[in-house]
N, C-alpha and C positions, 0 to 999 in steps of 0.2 A: 677444186674450182673448175667449172665447166668452161668450154671454149667461148660461149657467149659472154661470160663474166670477164674472161681475159681480154677479149676484143673490146668490150665496153670500157674496162679500166684503161686500156691503152689509148683509145679514142678520147675519152673524157679527160684523161690526165693531160694529153697534148693540148686539147682545147683550153683547159683551165690555165696551164702554164703560158700558153699563147696570150690569153687575156690579161693575166697578171703581169706579164712582162712586156705588154704592148707589142705583140708580134715578135717576141724574142729580141727586141732592140734596146730594152731598158732593164734596170734592176727591178726585181719584184716589187709591186706596189701593194703594201699591206692594206691600203684603203679599198682595194678591190674586194676584200672580204667583208666590207660593210654591206655589200649588195646581197640580197636574199638569193638571187640566182647563183652567184659564185659559192655562197655557203652551201646551198643545196647540192650543187654539182660536187663539191668536195665531200659532203656527206654520202652522196651516192657512190663515189669512188671508194670511200672507206668501207661502206656496206658491202660492195662487191668484192673488194680486196680481202677483207677479213671474214667473209662468209658468215655475217652476223645472223644468228638464228632468232629472228623476231618478226612475226607476221605483221605486227603493228608498225614497226620501224620500216619494214619493206613497203607496206601500203602507204605510209605517211610520205616517204620520199617520192614514191610514184605519184601521189596526189599533188605534192608540192611542185614537182616538175611539170605536171599537167596544168596547174594553175599558172606557172611561169609561162608556158607555151601560150595559153589563152590570153592572159592579161597583157603580156608584152606585145603580142602580135595584133590583138584586137582592141586594146585599150590604150596602152602607152604609146605605141607608134601613131595611131590616129590623133591622140592628144598632142603628140610632138608636132604634127603638121599644123595643128591649130595655133600653137605658140611658136611656130617657125623654128623648131628644133629638129635637127636631122640625126641620123645614126652617127655621122662623123663628129657632130658636136659633143656626143657622149663617149667618143673614143671607140666606136664600133664600125666595122665595115659590113657590107651586105653578107659576106661570107661568115664573118663572126656571128652575126645575128642568126643565120641559118644553122650554124653548128651548135650554138649554145641554147637557142630558144626553140629550135625545131628538131634537129637530129638527136641530141642527147635525150630530151624528154621522150621522143618517139621510141628510141631504143629501150629505155627503161620501162616504158609502158608495155611494150611488146614482151619484155622479159618477165614482167609481173604477171601478165596474162598466161604465159606459157608455164612458168615455174613457180609463181607465187601461190601462197595460200590465202584464201579470202578471210576477212575479219567480219565480226558482227556489227550491225548498225549501232549497237550501244557502245562500241569501241571508238566511235568517231569523236567523242569528247577528248580522248587522248591526242588525237591528230591536231586539235586546235591549240594545244599548249605552246608548241614552238612558234607558230605564226603570231600568236598574241604577244609572246615575249619579244619577238622580233619587232612587231609594230610599236611596242612601248620603247624599245631601243631606238628605232628609226625616228620617232617623234622627239625624244630627248636629245639624240645626236643632232637632229636638224635644228632644234631650238638653241642648243648651247655649243655645238661642235664647230670646228673650223670649216671653211668652204672646201668642197670637194674639187679636185683638179679637173675632172671631166664631167661636171654637172652644172647646169645653169643656176641652181640654188643650193643652199646648205642641205636641203632635204634629199634623201637618197631616192625616194620615189615621190612624184608630185602629189599623190592623194594623201600624203602624211603632212602636207604643208599647212600647219595651223596658222602661220602668218598670213597666208593668202585666203584660206577657206574658213578659218575660225575653228574653235574647239568643237562646237556642236556638229558642224558639217563633217569634220574629220572622224568624230565618233560614229556618226551615221554611216560614213563610208566604210569604217572598220566593221560595223555591224552588218553592212551589206556584204562585205568580204566573208564574214563568218557564215552568213546564210549561204553564200555561194559555195564555200568549202563544204558545208554540210550536204548541200544538194548534189554537188559534183561527186563527193565521196559516196553518197547513197547510190548514185547512178553507177559508179564503178563497182560497188559491191553487188548490185543487181546484175550488171553485165558479166562480171566474173562468175556469178552463180550460173547464169545461162551458158557461159562458155564451158564451165566444168560439166554441166549437164549434157551438152552436145558433143564435146570432144574428149572427155575423160571417162 
C-alpha cells in the first residue's frame, strides 16, 4: 500500500465515522448507510485498504464519487434552497459537506489519474449496475420504509420521490442520470487517455 492510499484511508475513515456517529457524539447510525454517498465512501476505503486489483471497480468508485461531488453541490444543494432545506436540516455542517462531498471525491479522482488504469468505453455498462440497483432500493425504501431521522421525506434523495413527482418523472430522471453517468464516464476515459499520453 503506497503512502497516498494510507493517507486516503485515514482521512476517509475519520470522515465516515464522524458522519455515522454525528460528530462522534452518538452511537453509530446504520441508516447513514442508506445514503449512496456513505456507501461509496465505504467502498472507496475498502478498495484502498485491500488494494483490490480491478480497473473497473477502481474506475467505478472514482466515477461515483465524481457524481456525488457534482450532484450534491450543483443539484441537491440548490434544490434544498428552493424547498427551504439547509445542510443543518439533513444533519450536516459546512465542514461535513466539504469533507465528504468535495475533499474525498477530489482525492480519489487525483489518485485514479496518477495510479489508475483506464478502461474501455464498452466497459461503462458494468459501471451502471450498482447505481441502478441503488436507485431501485432507494425507491422501494422511500415507498415502504420508515421515515429517516435526518431527512424531510422518506426518500433518501429527492429525485427518487415517486409520491411527489410520479413514476414517469422519476423514471425519466433515472434515465437522465444514466445518460449523465455514461457521458461523464466517457469524458473521464478520454481525459485519462490524454493524461497517459502526456505524462506517462
